[in-house]
N, CA, C and O of each residue as an XYZ file, in Angstrom:
956
protein
N      30.961    115.634    133.555
C      31.457    114.696    132.536
C      31.528    115.397    131.181
O      30.651    116.183    130.822
N      32.583    115.098    130.444
C      32.768    115.649    129.104
C      32.702    114.523    128.090
O      33.393    113.514    128.231
N      31.877    114.689    127.071
C      31.882    113.775    125.930
C      32.948    114.274    124.954
O      32.921    115.426    124.523
N      33.866    113.405    124.621
C      35.009    113.772    123.777
C      34.905    113.014    122.465
O      35.091    111.798    122.427
N      34.610    113.727    121.399
C      34.466    113.144    120.060
C      35.849    113.140    119.418
O      36.475    114.185    119.244
N      36.309    111.941    119.070
C      37.751    111.766    118.861
C      38.060    110.682    117.847
O      37.308    109.721    117.688
N      39.176    110.856    117.168
C      39.834    109.813    116.384
C      41.325    110.047    116.507
O      41.752    111.199    116.580
N      42.147    108.986    116.534
C      43.572    109.150    116.818
C      44.358    109.752    115.657
O      44.936    109.036    114.840
N      44.366    111.061    115.604
C      45.142    111.842    114.648
C      45.834    112.956    115.424
O      45.515    113.161    116.595
N      46.767    113.682    114.817
C      47.394    114.790    115.549
C      46.392    115.798    116.106
O      46.567    116.280    117.226
N      45.356    116.123    115.353
C      44.367    117.063    115.877
C      43.605    116.466    117.058
O      43.317    117.165    118.029
N      43.282    115.197    116.979
C      42.633    114.551    118.106
C      43.542    114.485    119.319
O      43.088    114.655    120.450
N      44.833    114.238    119.087
C      45.779    114.130    120.204
C      45.911    115.431    120.975
O      46.166    115.404    122.179
N      45.746    116.558    120.320
C      45.828    117.827    121.054
C      44.910    117.797    122.271
O      45.302    118.189    123.370
N      43.687    117.328    122.061
C      42.700    117.386    123.130
C      42.769    116.157    124.021
O      42.516    116.267    125.220
N      43.104    114.986    123.479
C      43.264    113.820    124.356
C      44.399    114.062    125.340
O      44.291    113.694    126.509
N      45.486    114.677    124.881
C      46.594    114.999    125.780
C      46.144    115.995    126.837
O      46.426    115.813    128.021
N      45.449    117.040    126.422
C      45.017    118.051    127.380
C      44.065    117.463    128.419
O      44.189    117.756    129.609
N      43.130    116.648    127.984
C      42.211    116.021    128.939
C      42.962    115.147    129.938
O      42.646    115.140    131.128
N      43.955    114.411    129.448
C      44.746    113.581    130.355
C      45.577    114.438    131.303
O      45.713    114.105    132.481
N      46.121    115.516    130.810
C      46.884    116.412    131.676
C      45.989    117.017    132.760
O      46.417    117.169    133.905
N      44.771    117.355    132.410
C      43.856    117.982    133.359
C      43.288    116.984    134.361
O      42.919    117.355    135.475
N      43.220    115.724    133.962
C      42.666    114.709    134.841
C      41.170    114.831    135.056
O      40.651    114.368    136.072
N      40.465    115.452    134.107
C      39.019    115.600    134.237
C      38.322    114.337    133.715
O      38.885    113.578    132.925
N      37.102    114.137    134.171
C      36.343    112.968    133.728
C      35.826    113.200    132.307
O      35.207    114.224    132.018
N      36.089    112.237    131.433
C      35.565    112.347    130.073
C      35.219    110.972    129.531
O      35.737    109.948    129.977
N      34.330    110.988    128.560
C      33.901    109.761    127.880
C      34.280    109.896    126.413
O      33.876    110.849    125.747
N      35.051    108.948    125.915
C      35.480    108.998    124.522
C      34.377    108.492    123.600
O      33.860    107.389    123.773
N      34.029    109.320    122.618
C      33.062    108.943    121.592
C      33.822    108.844    120.273
O      34.149    109.876    119.686
N      34.113    107.639    119.788
C      34.906    107.527    118.558
C      34.168    108.090    117.352
O      32.973    107.859    117.169
N      34.900    108.827    116.541
C      34.385    109.365    115.284
C      35.253    108.771    114.179
O      36.304    109.316    113.844
N      34.807    107.659    113.622
C      35.592    106.945    112.614
C      35.533    107.732    111.311
O      34.544    107.672    110.580
N      36.606    108.471    111.029
C      36.590    109.345    109.858
C      36.670    108.566    108.556
O      36.269    109.080    107.511
N      37.179    107.340    108.591
C      37.179    106.510    107.385
C      35.787    105.985    107.062
O      35.431    105.814    105.896
N      34.998    105.730    108.111
C      33.635    105.231    107.906
C      32.635    106.341    107.644
O      31.508    106.069    107.229
N      33.029    107.597    107.879
C      32.127    108.716    107.629
C      31.330    109.171    108.829
O      30.335    109.880    108.674
N      31.745    108.777    110.036
C      31.010    109.195    111.240
C      30.949    110.710    111.379
O      30.014    111.239    111.981
N      31.930    111.411    110.831
C      31.974    112.864    110.982
C      30.846    113.563    110.236
O      30.623    114.760    110.418
N      30.129    112.808    109.391
C      29.025    113.398    108.633
C      27.653    113.043    109.189
O      26.632    113.439    108.627
N      27.627    112.301    110.286
C      26.345    111.973    110.895
C      25.659    113.250    111.378
O      26.322    114.134    111.921
N      24.349    113.363    111.192
C      23.643    114.588    111.607
C      23.839    114.925    113.079
O      23.915    116.099    113.443
N      23.922    113.906    113.926
C      24.110    114.173    115.351
C      25.451    114.850    115.612
O      25.554    115.747    116.449
N      26.476    114.408    114.882
C      27.786    115.032    115.054
C      27.824    116.398    114.393
O      28.457    117.319    114.911
N      27.166    116.539    113.273
C      27.124    117.819    112.570
C      26.528    118.914    113.455
O      26.920    120.077    113.358
N      25.582    118.539    114.314
C      24.984    119.516    115.226
C      25.991    120.033    116.243
O      25.842    121.138    116.765
N      27.009    119.240    116.522
C      28.055    119.625    117.472
C      29.220    120.290    116.753
O      29.766    121.289    117.223
N      29.591    119.731    115.620
C      30.745    120.204    114.862
C      30.320    120.508    113.432
O      30.403    119.626    112.578
N      29.869    121.726    113.141
C      29.325    122.040    111.812
C      30.336    121.988    110.682
O      29.957    122.069    109.514
N      31.620    121.855    111.007
C      32.648    121.717    109.973
C      32.946    120.260    109.650
O      33.876    119.970    108.897
N      32.164    119.337    110.215
C      32.372    117.903    109.959
C      33.779    117.432    110.325
O      34.348    116.576    109.648
N      34.324    117.983    111.373
C      35.676    117.602    111.768
C      35.703    117.325    113.268
O      35.035    117.992    114.058
N      36.492    116.327    113.632
C      36.772    116.137    115.041
C      38.141    116.771    115.308
O      38.904    116.980    114.365
N      38.475    117.086    116.573
C      37.742    116.772    117.785
C      36.638    117.768    118.075
O      36.581    118.855    117.500
N      35.770    117.368    118.978
C      34.749    118.238    119.533
C      34.440    117.724    120.925
O      34.719    116.570    121.249
N      33.866    118.580    121.739
C      33.467    118.148    123.082
C      32.065    118.638    123.389
O      31.592    119.617    122.812
N      31.410    117.946    124.304
C      30.194    118.431    124.942
C      30.442    118.360    126.443
O      30.641    117.284    127.007
N      30.425    119.529    127.076
C      30.657    119.609    128.513
C      29.303    119.649    129.216
O      28.548    120.611    129.073
N      29.007    118.611    129.964
C      27.719    118.527    130.646
C      27.725    119.227    132.003
O      26.698    119.296    132.678
N      28.878    119.741    132.394
C      28.976    120.462    133.669
C      29.776    121.754    133.476
O      30.839    121.920    134.073
N      29.266    122.669    132.644
C      29.997    123.918    132.427
C      29.938    124.816    133.664
O      29.162    124.573    134.588
N      30.757    125.839    133.662
C      30.742    126.787    134.766
C      29.464    127.609    134.739
O      28.762    127.665    133.728
N      29.174    128.247    135.871
C      27.893    128.931    136.057
C      27.648    130.031    135.025
O      26.498    130.307    134.682
N      28.700    130.654    134.532
C      28.525    131.760    133.595
C      27.828    131.332    132.302
O      27.287    132.172    131.583
N      27.836    130.034    132.005
C      27.176    129.543    130.795
C      25.693    129.294    131.006
O      24.965    129.053    130.043
N      25.239    129.346    132.235
C      23.835    129.068    132.493
C      23.543    127.584    132.410
O      24.458    126.764    132.330
N      22.257    127.238    132.429
C      21.891    125.815    132.415
C      22.144    125.162    131.063
O      22.158    125.828    130.028
N      22.342    123.861    131.090
C      22.514    123.101    129.861
C      23.962    122.864    129.506
O      24.860    123.575    129.958
N      24.173    121.847    128.683
C      25.520    121.486    128.250
C      26.070    122.517    127.272
O      25.319    123.275    126.658
N      27.383    122.530    127.141
C      28.083    123.408    126.206
C      28.874    122.539    125.237
O      29.643    121.675    125.658
N      28.686    122.765    123.948
C      29.474    122.049    122.948
C      30.502    123.002    122.353
O      30.236    124.190    122.169
N      31.670    122.463    122.058
C      32.755    123.256    121.491
C      33.410    122.440    120.381
O      33.765    121.281    120.593
N      33.571    123.036    119.200
C      34.327    122.389    118.133
C      35.537    123.256    117.801
O      35.616    124.412    118.217
N      36.476    122.689    117.050
C      37.772    123.267    116.705
C      38.735    123.131    117.881
O      38.457    123.579    118.994
N      39.866    122.505    117.603
C      40.805    122.133    118.668
C      41.326    123.328    119.442
O      41.472    123.251    120.662
N      41.612    124.432    118.763
C      42.108    125.602    119.464
C      41.081    126.160    120.434
O      41.416    126.523    121.561
N      39.836    126.227    119.997
C      38.767    126.721    120.863
C      38.549    125.782    122.037
O      38.310    126.231    123.158
N      38.629    124.483    121.787
C      38.459    123.503    122.871
C      39.573    123.661    123.899
O      39.320    123.644    125.103
N      40.802    123.815    123.424
C      41.937    123.953    124.340
C      41.769    125.170    125.238
O      41.984    125.082    126.447
N      41.388    126.298    124.663
C      41.187    127.501    125.473
C      40.037    127.316    126.451
O      40.131    127.711    127.613
N      38.958    126.718    125.981
C      37.792    126.509    126.841
C      38.167    125.680    128.072
O      37.848    126.051    129.202
N      38.836    124.570    127.842
C      39.190    123.683    128.954
C      40.222    124.324    129.881
O      40.149    124.175    131.101
N      41.174    125.033    129.298
C      42.202    125.667    130.124
C      41.608    126.768    130.991
O      41.964    126.898    132.163
N      40.711    127.557    130.425
C      40.071    128.622    131.194
C      39.167    128.028    132.274
O      39.144    128.508    133.407
N      38.429    126.989    131.917
C      37.530    126.369    132.892
C      38.290    125.828    134.091
O      37.860    126.005    135.231
N      39.400    125.180    133.848
C      40.144    124.513    134.926
C      41.199    125.400    135.569
O      41.684    125.102    136.660
N      41.556    126.494    134.893
C      42.608    127.350    135.414
C      43.992    126.750    135.315
O      44.871    127.067    136.116
N      44.190    125.877    134.329
C      45.487    125.226    134.189
C      46.033    125.377    132.768
O      45.278    125.430    131.797
N      47.346    125.444    132.673
C      48.064    125.528    131.391
C      47.734    126.802    130.609
O      47.982    126.876    129.406
N      47.173    127.804    131.295
C      46.811    129.081    130.678
C      46.857    130.121    131.795
O      45.814    130.499    132.328
N      48.067    130.590    132.158
C      48.245    131.423    133.347
C      47.444    132.721    133.269
O      47.152    133.203    132.174
N      47.088    133.290    134.424
C      46.237    134.486    134.438
C      46.919    135.748    133.940
O      46.240    136.713    133.590
N      48.241    135.762    133.900
C      48.958    136.948    133.437
C      48.549    137.306    132.005
O      48.633    136.467    131.107
N      48.110    138.542    131.793
C      47.566    138.946    130.492
C      48.601    138.863    129.382
O      48.277    138.458    128.265
N      49.839    139.239    129.671
C      50.878    139.186    128.634
C      51.158    137.748    128.218
O      51.307    137.455    127.032
N      51.230    136.850    129.202
C      51.477    135.449    128.869
C      50.302    134.870    128.086
O      50.510    134.102    127.146
N      49.088    135.221    128.452
C      47.930    134.713    127.713
C      47.948    135.183    126.264
O      47.596    134.430    125.356
N      48.355    136.414    126.055
C      48.439    136.904    124.679
C      49.473    136.118    123.891
O      49.236    135.769    122.735
N      50.612    135.835    124.499
C      51.629    135.032    123.816
C      51.121    133.618    123.544
O      51.333    133.074    122.460
N      50.460    133.033    124.521
C      49.897    131.694    124.314
C      48.913    131.706    123.160
O      48.928    130.815    122.311
N      48.052    132.725    123.131
C      47.076    132.813    122.043
C      47.774    132.943    120.689
O      47.322    132.373    119.696
N      48.875    133.695    120.654
C      49.622    133.823    119.402
C      50.070    132.466    118.896
O      49.900    132.161    117.715
N      50.641    131.642    119.773
C      51.151    130.340    119.352
C      50.033    129.330    119.139
O      50.177    128.393    118.354
N      48.938    129.520    119.827
C      47.767    128.677    119.582
C      47.216    128.944    118.182
O      46.971    128.010    117.418
N      47.025    130.207    117.854
C      46.484    130.549    116.540
C      47.503    130.290    115.435
O      47.134    129.959    114.309
N      48.780    130.442    115.760
C      49.808    130.105    114.767
C      49.724    128.630    114.411
O      49.854    128.262    113.243
N      49.510    127.793    115.401
C      49.421    126.361    115.125
C      48.231    126.040    114.233
O      48.371    125.325    113.241
N      47.064    126.564    114.580
C      45.871    126.195    113.802
C      45.860    126.848    112.431
O      45.120    126.415    111.548
N      46.681    127.901    112.234
C      46.727    128.555    110.929
C      47.946    128.242    110.104
O      47.968    128.537    108.909
N      48.973    127.646    110.708
C      50.232    127.409    110.003
C      50.721    125.981    110.140
O      50.630    125.202    109.192
N      51.239    125.625    111.310
C      51.851    124.300    111.458
C      50.865    123.180    111.154
O      51.204    122.233    110.443
N      49.656    123.277    111.680
C      48.670    122.218    111.451
C      48.275    122.065    109.997
O      48.402    120.973    109.443
N      47.793    123.140    109.352
C      47.411    123.015    107.943
C      48.570    122.625    107.025
O      48.392    121.814    106.116
N      49.753    123.196    107.255
C      50.886    122.855    106.394
C      51.297    121.397    106.605
O      51.584    120.679    105.647
N      51.321    120.968    107.870
C      51.640    119.569    108.143
C      50.577    118.631    107.608
O      50.886    117.548    107.110
N      49.327    119.047    107.711
C      48.244    118.213    107.204
C      48.297    118.039    105.699
O      48.084    116.936    105.194
N      48.578    119.112    104.978
C      48.684    119.005    103.521
C      49.913    118.185    103.124
O      49.865    117.384    102.190
N      51.013    118.399    103.849
C      52.197    117.577    103.578
C      51.864    116.101    103.790
O      52.209    115.258    102.963
N      51.201    115.797    104.885
C      50.834    114.411    105.173
C      49.979    113.829    104.064
O      50.134    112.663    103.700
N      49.077    114.638    103.526
C      48.219    114.130    102.455
C      49.048    113.689    101.251
O      48.864    112.591    100.725
N      49.959    114.557    100.822
C      50.729    114.223     99.618
C      51.772    113.143     99.871
O      52.108    112.383     98.963
N      52.285    113.068    101.091
C      53.262    112.033    101.416
C      52.594    110.672    101.582
O      53.099    109.660    101.097
N      51.445    110.655    102.277
C      50.822    109.385    102.653
C      49.731    108.911    101.704
O      49.495    107.708    101.590
N      49.065    109.832    101.024
C      47.897    109.433    100.242
C      48.041    109.686     98.743
O      47.276    109.137     97.950
N      49.010    110.508     98.347
C      49.205    110.754     96.912
C      50.689    110.884     96.603
O      51.095    111.830     95.928
N      51.511    109.947     97.087
C      52.966    110.078     96.897
C      53.351    110.036     95.429
O      52.968    109.124     94.697
N      54.119    111.043     95.006
C      54.621    111.080     93.645
C      53.628    111.552     92.612
O      54.006    111.754     91.458
N      52.359    111.739     92.981
C      51.346    112.122     91.999
C      51.370    113.608     91.681
O      51.028    114.019     90.572
N      51.777    114.413     92.660
C      51.722    115.868     92.500
C      53.019    116.467     93.036
O      53.034    117.006     94.142
N      54.103    116.383     92.274
C      55.422    116.788     92.805
C      55.476    118.238     93.252
O      56.103    118.544     94.266
N      54.825    119.148     92.510
C      54.862    120.549     92.941
C      54.171    120.718     94.282
O      54.702    121.378     95.175
N      52.975    120.120     94.432
C      52.216    120.272     95.672
C      52.950    119.652     96.851
O      52.997    120.231     97.936
N      53.522    118.471     96.636
C      54.265    117.829     97.720
C      55.454    118.688     98.129
O      55.717    118.868     99.318
N      56.176    119.223     97.135
C      57.330    120.072     97.449
C      56.888    121.336     98.177
O      57.534    121.772     99.130
N      55.795    121.914     97.726
C      55.271    123.136     98.343
C      55.002    122.930     99.831
O      55.415    123.748    100.653
N      54.311    121.842    100.185
C      53.938    121.651    101.586
C      55.083    121.086    102.410
O      55.145    121.321    103.616
N      55.987    120.348    101.787
C      57.201    119.963    102.518
C      57.979    121.211    102.921
O      58.450    121.322    104.053
N      58.107    122.132    102.000
C      58.840    123.359    102.287
C      58.154    124.181    103.370
O      58.815    124.730    104.251
N      56.821    124.266    103.302
C      56.097    125.048    104.303
C      56.195    124.415    105.691
O      56.336    125.119    106.691
N      56.121    123.101    105.746
C      56.276    122.422    107.034
C      57.687    122.657    107.565
O      57.877    122.903    108.756
N      58.666    122.580    106.682
C      60.056    122.836    107.059
C      60.197    124.264    107.579
O      60.879    124.501    108.575
N      59.554    125.208    106.908
C      59.588    126.606    107.350
C      59.008    126.742    108.754
O      59.566    127.446    109.595
N      57.881    126.064    109.006
C      57.249    126.132    110.323
C      58.149    125.551    111.409
O      58.209    126.084    112.517
N      58.842    124.472    111.099
C      59.795    123.922    112.064
C      60.896    124.934    112.368
O      61.385    125.011    113.495
N      61.280    125.705    111.360
C      62.267    126.757    111.580
C      61.755    127.844    112.513
O      62.510    128.371    113.329
N      60.474    128.183    112.395
C      59.864    129.157    113.304
C      59.933    128.644    114.739
O      60.294    129.382    115.656
N      59.579    127.363    114.923
C      59.650    126.771    116.257
C      61.090    126.721    116.774
O      61.344    126.966    117.953
N      62.024    126.403    115.883
C      63.427    126.314    116.298
C      63.908    127.645    116.864
O      64.565    127.686    117.904
N      63.579    128.725    116.176
C      64.006    130.042    116.660
C      63.336    130.371    117.995
O      63.958    130.952    118.885
N      62.080    130.000    118.123
C      61.358    130.293    119.361
C      61.933    129.516    120.546
O      62.019    130.033    121.659
N      62.321    128.278    120.291
C      62.783    127.407    121.366
C      64.291    127.491    121.616
O      64.829    126.762    122.449
N      64.955    128.367    120.902
C      66.415    128.435    121.005
C      66.885    128.800    122.413
O      67.956    128.367    122.837
N      66.098    129.588    123.137
C      66.524    130.030    124.461
C      65.479    129.744    125.527
O      65.459    130.394    126.572
N      64.618    128.779    125.269
C      63.586    128.449    126.263
C      63.211    126.987    126.132
O      63.364    126.392    125.065
N      62.721    126.412    127.213
C      62.309    125.013    127.204
C      60.913    124.825    126.637
O      60.601    123.767    126.091
N      60.061    125.856    126.764
C      58.675    125.766    126.300
C      58.342    127.014    125.492
O      59.097    127.986    125.504
N      57.233    126.986    124.803
C      56.947    128.049    123.847
C      56.660    129.394    124.496
O      56.970    130.439    123.925
N      56.070    129.373    125.683
C      55.706    130.635    126.340
C      56.151    130.594    127.798
O      55.843    129.652    128.528
N      56.876    131.622    128.205
C      57.304    131.685    129.592
C      58.237    130.534    129.934
O      58.963    130.023    129.081
N      58.200    130.142    131.194
C      59.072    129.069    131.672
C      58.328    127.770    131.903
O      58.905    126.805    132.405
N      57.059    127.731    131.545
C      56.252    126.565    131.881
C      55.527    126.012    130.662
O      55.358    126.685    129.646
N      55.122    124.803    130.801
C      54.350    124.053    129.806
C      52.908    124.577    129.806
O      52.269    124.662    130.855
N      52.404    124.928    128.609
C      51.062    125.501    128.491
C      50.318    124.845    127.334
O      50.836    123.943    126.675
N      49.091    125.316    127.098
C      48.342    124.792    125.958
C      49.024    125.114    124.632
O      48.751    124.457    123.627
N      49.906    126.111    124.610
C      50.664    126.376    123.380
C      51.515    125.171    123.004
O      51.582    124.791    121.835
N      52.162    124.574    123.992
C      52.964    123.373    123.743
C      52.070    122.191    123.381
O      52.375    121.421    122.470
N      50.964    122.059    124.106
C      50.094    120.897    123.910
C      49.525    120.855    122.500
O      49.458    119.779    121.906
N      49.110    121.996    121.941
C      48.492    121.965    120.612
C      49.525    121.871    119.495
O      49.224    121.352    118.420
N      50.738    122.367    119.734
C      51.760    122.300    118.682
C      52.455    120.947    118.629
O      52.830    120.479    117.553
N      52.624    120.327    119.768
C      53.462    119.132    119.850
C      53.032    117.977    118.944
O      53.901    117.382    118.307
N      51.738    117.619    118.843
C      51.393    116.458    118.012
C      51.823    116.585    116.552
O      52.119    115.585    115.898
N      51.856    117.820    116.045
C      52.247    117.993    114.646
C      53.760    117.978    114.456
O      54.245    117.976    113.325
N      54.504    117.967    115.557
C      55.949    117.734    115.495
C      56.253    116.271    115.792
O      57.226    115.716    115.282
N      55.426    115.657    116.610
C      55.602    114.228    116.893
C      55.698    113.417    115.607
O      56.491    112.478    115.532
N      54.908    113.760    114.594
C      54.823    112.955    113.374
C      55.849    113.338    112.317
O      55.824    112.796    111.212
N      56.745    114.256    112.632
C      57.686    114.742    111.618
C      58.490    113.608    110.983
O      58.563    113.507    109.759
N      59.085    112.769    111.801
C      59.939    111.706    111.259
C      59.121    110.713    110.437
O      59.594    110.202    109.422
N      57.899    110.443    110.875
C      57.045    109.516    110.132
C      56.701    110.056    108.751
O      56.423    109.285    107.832
N      56.721    111.381    108.601
C      56.443    111.990    107.298
C      57.719    112.212    106.491
O      57.680    112.826    105.424
N      58.843    111.718    106.992
C      60.084    111.850    106.244
C      60.802    113.163    106.473
O      61.657    113.551    105.677
N      60.464    113.853    107.552
C      61.146    115.094    107.887
C      61.969    114.901    109.156
O      61.436    115.012    110.260
N      63.266    114.615    109.011
C      64.115    114.471    110.202
C      64.263    115.803    110.918
O      64.089    116.867    110.324
N      64.587    115.729    112.202
C      64.737    116.937    112.999
C      66.203    117.283    113.247
O      66.516    118.066    114.144
N      67.095    116.704    112.459
C      68.530    116.948    112.649
C      68.870    118.427    112.547
O      69.753    118.909    113.257
N      68.181    119.150    111.676
C      68.458    120.577    111.495
C      67.751    121.438    112.532
O      67.898    122.660    112.534
N      66.986    120.802    113.413
C      66.187    121.545    114.388
C      66.420    120.974    115.790
O      65.505    120.398    116.378
N      67.624    121.125    116.325
C      67.945    120.481    117.603
C      67.094    120.981    118.765
O      66.769    120.199    119.658
N      66.731    122.234    118.779
C      65.892    122.749    119.869
C      64.489    122.166    119.794
O      63.888    121.850    120.821
N      63.969    122.024    118.582
C      62.658    121.395    118.402
C      62.721    119.936    118.827
O      61.816    119.442    119.499
N      63.788    119.246    118.438
C      63.937    117.834    118.799
C      63.998    117.663    120.308
O      63.397    116.735    120.849
N      64.718    118.548    120.997
C      64.815    118.459    122.455
C      63.467    118.732    123.107
O      63.093    118.059    124.068
N      62.739    119.710    122.593
C      61.383    120.021    123.102
C      60.439    118.861    122.864
O      59.652    118.500    123.738
N      60.521    118.274    121.671
C      59.680    117.112    121.351
C      59.928    115.992    122.360
O      58.983    115.391    122.872
N      61.187    115.719    122.640
C      61.534    114.650    123.594
C      61.108    115.009    125.012
O      60.638    114.156    125.765
N      61.275    116.267    125.365
C      60.916    116.722    126.716
C      59.423    116.531    126.973
O      59.026    116.006    128.014
N      58.610    116.954    126.029
C      57.160    116.832    126.184
C      56.732    115.367    126.151
O      55.831    114.963    126.885
N      57.371    114.585    125.310
C      56.992    113.179    125.157
C      57.183    112.393    126.446
O      56.531    111.369    126.645
N      58.049    112.847    127.305
C      58.309    112.140    128.559
C      57.157    112.260    129.552
O      57.104    111.505    130.522
N      56.253    113.176    129.334
C      55.158    113.378    130.287
C      54.174    112.216    130.206
O      53.717    111.880    129.113
N      53.837    111.594    131.333
C      52.913    110.450    131.307
C      51.572    110.768    130.675
O      51.019    109.936    129.956
N      51.034    111.961    130.928
C      49.738    112.315    130.348
C      49.815    112.418    128.825
O      48.855    112.090    128.128
N      50.951    112.872    128.316
C      51.144    112.941    126.865
C      51.133    111.540    126.280
O      50.506    111.298    125.249
N      51.816    110.630    126.926
C      51.849    109.250    126.446
C      50.454    108.626    126.467
O      50.074    107.912    125.539
N      49.696    108.898    127.528
C      48.328    108.369    127.587
C      47.454    108.984    126.509
O      46.633    108.293    125.906
N      47.624    110.273    126.262
C      46.816    110.933    125.242
C      47.070    110.392    123.854
O      46.132    110.214    123.076
N      48.330    110.128    123.529
C      48.664    109.582    122.208
C      48.202    108.130    122.084
O      47.828    107.684    120.999
N      48.229    107.404    123.182
C      47.811    106.001    123.151
C      46.291    105.829    123.099
O      45.805    104.743    122.785
N      45.541    106.882    123.401
C      44.087    106.749    123.417
C      43.583    106.299    122.038
O      43.848    106.947    121.026
N      42.864    105.196    122.021
C      42.296    104.705    120.766
C      43.318    104.197    119.771
O      43.048    104.185    118.570
N      44.483    103.779    120.234
C      45.492    103.333    119.271
C      45.039    102.118    118.481
O      45.561    101.841    117.402
N      44.059    101.387    119.025
C      43.515    100.236    118.292
C      42.727    100.661    117.063
O      42.427     99.836    116.200
N      42.391    101.939    116.978
C      41.612    102.433    115.835
C      42.483    102.962    114.704
O      41.985    103.283    113.625
N      43.768    103.048    114.952
C      44.634    103.567    113.892
C      44.614    102.603    112.719
O      44.807    101.397    112.874
N      44.371    103.174    111.527
C      44.215    102.279    110.397
C      45.014    102.634    109.170
O      44.989    101.905    108.178
N      45.737    103.766    109.223
C      46.533    104.120    108.057
C      45.678    104.565    106.890
O      44.835    105.450    107.032
N      45.888    103.963    105.752
C      45.220    104.365    104.521
C      43.716    104.099    104.581
O      43.285    103.165    105.256
N      42.904    104.914    103.880
C      41.483    104.586    103.753
C      41.312    103.177    103.204
O      42.083    102.736    102.351
N      40.301    102.477    103.696
C      40.154    101.058    103.383
C      39.721    100.796    101.945
O      40.006     99.733    101.394
N      39.039    101.754    101.339
C      38.551    101.546     99.973
C      38.337    102.903     99.325
O      38.561    103.946     99.939
N      37.897    102.871     98.062
C      37.727    104.112     97.313
C      36.624    104.986     97.898
O      36.723    106.212     97.869
N      35.581    104.368     98.426
C      34.505    105.148     99.038
C      35.023    105.922    100.252
O      34.678    107.088    100.446
N      35.854    105.264    101.068
C      36.426    105.943    102.224
C      37.342    107.085    101.792
O      37.366    108.144    102.419
N      38.083    106.861    100.730
C      38.959    107.910    100.224
C      38.155    109.122     99.760
O      38.538    110.263    100.020
N      37.035    108.872     99.070
C      36.197    109.981     98.619
C      35.614    110.737     99.812
O      35.534    111.965     99.798
N      35.207    109.995    100.841
C      34.646    110.662    102.013
C      35.668    111.589    102.663
O      35.322    112.668    103.145
N      36.919    111.162    102.672
C      37.952    111.960    103.322
C      38.419    113.137    102.472
O      38.691    114.213    103.005
N      38.515    112.949    101.161
C      39.258    113.902    100.350
C      38.473    114.579     99.235
O      39.019    115.451     98.560
N      37.223    114.216     99.019
C      36.521    114.755     97.854
C      35.183    115.390     98.214
O      34.256    115.383     97.405
N      35.078    115.939     99.422
C      33.826    116.568     99.810
C      33.717    117.983     99.246
O      34.712    118.694     99.109
N      32.492    118.368     98.927
C      32.175    119.739     98.522
C      31.017    120.226     99.387
O      30.497    119.483    100.218
N      30.622    121.476     99.185
C      29.458    121.995     99.910
C      28.201    121.208     99.589
O      27.273    121.156    100.395
N      28.170    120.594     98.410
C      26.974    119.842     97.995
C      26.930    118.434     98.549
O      25.865    117.818     98.576
N      28.070    117.908     98.995
C      28.089    116.513     99.428
C      28.347    116.328    100.909
O      27.991    115.288    101.464
N      28.957    117.306    101.567
C      29.423    117.090    102.947
C      28.292    116.838    103.914
O      28.487    116.132    104.903
N      27.107    117.391    103.665
C      26.002    117.222    104.610
C      25.398    115.820    104.532
O      24.876    115.314    105.525
N      25.466    115.193    103.358
C      24.850    113.873    103.190
C      25.741    112.983    102.326
O      25.347    112.612    101.220
N      26.926    112.636    102.808
C      27.852    111.821    101.993
C      27.387    110.372    101.908
O      26.650    109.876    102.760
N      27.839    109.723    100.862
C      27.539    108.312    100.692
C      28.380    107.494    101.666
O      29.521    107.847    101.963
N      27.797    106.380    102.169
C      28.552    105.460    103.021
C      28.810    104.153    102.269
O      29.049    103.121    102.897
N      28.767    104.181    100.982
C      28.985    102.947    100.203
C      30.384    102.434    100.429
O      30.764    101.408     99.864
């Protein structure tokens, strides 16, 4: 059994989709980021960056020895689960290197740029025009990278669907909601639609949809999400 610490966001969807694709047994542990659950000491012991998703695998492979294994950071979780199950991460060394390239590209480029764009579009619209323009442009640039990659292939690596697709897709799913149409990126749009048709993808995105809440409910929730420092993140206020 895997404990899956989760909230319905693009980063959470990366792992909810993968778990559904794998069909492994897991228990969802909600981490309400608006309420500050990500700062609870119990969660901090699993995810020292105060971020979900994270997992605790109570049945790791023998090479880990006795005891559960905890993994934080979505890219690391994706690799861990794919290697454990032998799925969506083919044994061919060249393909694995390519998958790793697109996995790390996502966590270092598409995700952060999309996340910052989302912040200025959804939480500070019009307040910081330079910053909003900067991250809109960077997200647009990242979509261009994907467009070139997908111009002659159905999936990011090889001929098959892999964890490279799974981790990148949620941050393209939300493009239109952030005001970025995909008209200029027809290959990305086709890939987005192709992946969306998978039943496991639909189940992964639907997981916890009752928890989606949009904007932080009050100023305290906003501070918890956006104003943490090294001095406050370990013991934030829940006012």
